[in-house]
N, C-alpha and C positions, 0 to 999 in steps of 0.2 A: 444234252444241243446247248449253247448257252447261246445268250441275244448279246450284242454289243452294247458294252456298259454295264452287266451284268458280274462283273467279276470285279473284286475290289483293286484298289490301284497297289501297285509293290510297296511295300510296308506295311498293308493292312492287312490286316486278317488274324488268324489263331498263333499262338508259341509255334516258332520254327518257320513262320509263313516265308520269309526269305532265306533260310538256313544258317541266319545266323545263333549264335549260344548263350546269348544274353547280354545282359551290359554287364563291362569289367569289373564294376564292383561286387555282383553276383558270382563271379566265376572266379575269384578273390580269396572269397567266404567258404564256398565249397571245395575249394583245392587251396590255402594258404600256403603260400613260397615259404615261410620261414615258421615251421612249426613249435619252433621253441616261445615263438611271441604270445603262438594260442596258448601255449601249457603257463608263461607268468599268466596272462590274462585269467585261466580259469584257476589257478592257485589264489589272482591276489582274489580273483571274485568269491572263492571258496573262505578266503581269509575274511573276508568283509563281511557274510553275512554270520561266520560264526562268532565275529565282535558284535553285530546288530542283534542276535539269539542268545547272546548271553546276555546283555545288558537290560535284555526285553526280561528276563528269566532274573531277572534281579531286583 
């Protein structure tokens, strides 16, 4: 039994309250449309980490 004014206004509430899937930026990170960019970034990150670790060891 709900009383008037007890329900939150539209857009306020938990995740998915309005049926949307979240902000577009979060959707792009979850399913990239250009996987070659993700692979390139992962390679560059690994290379940078290797260079930093090599400098720390020397």
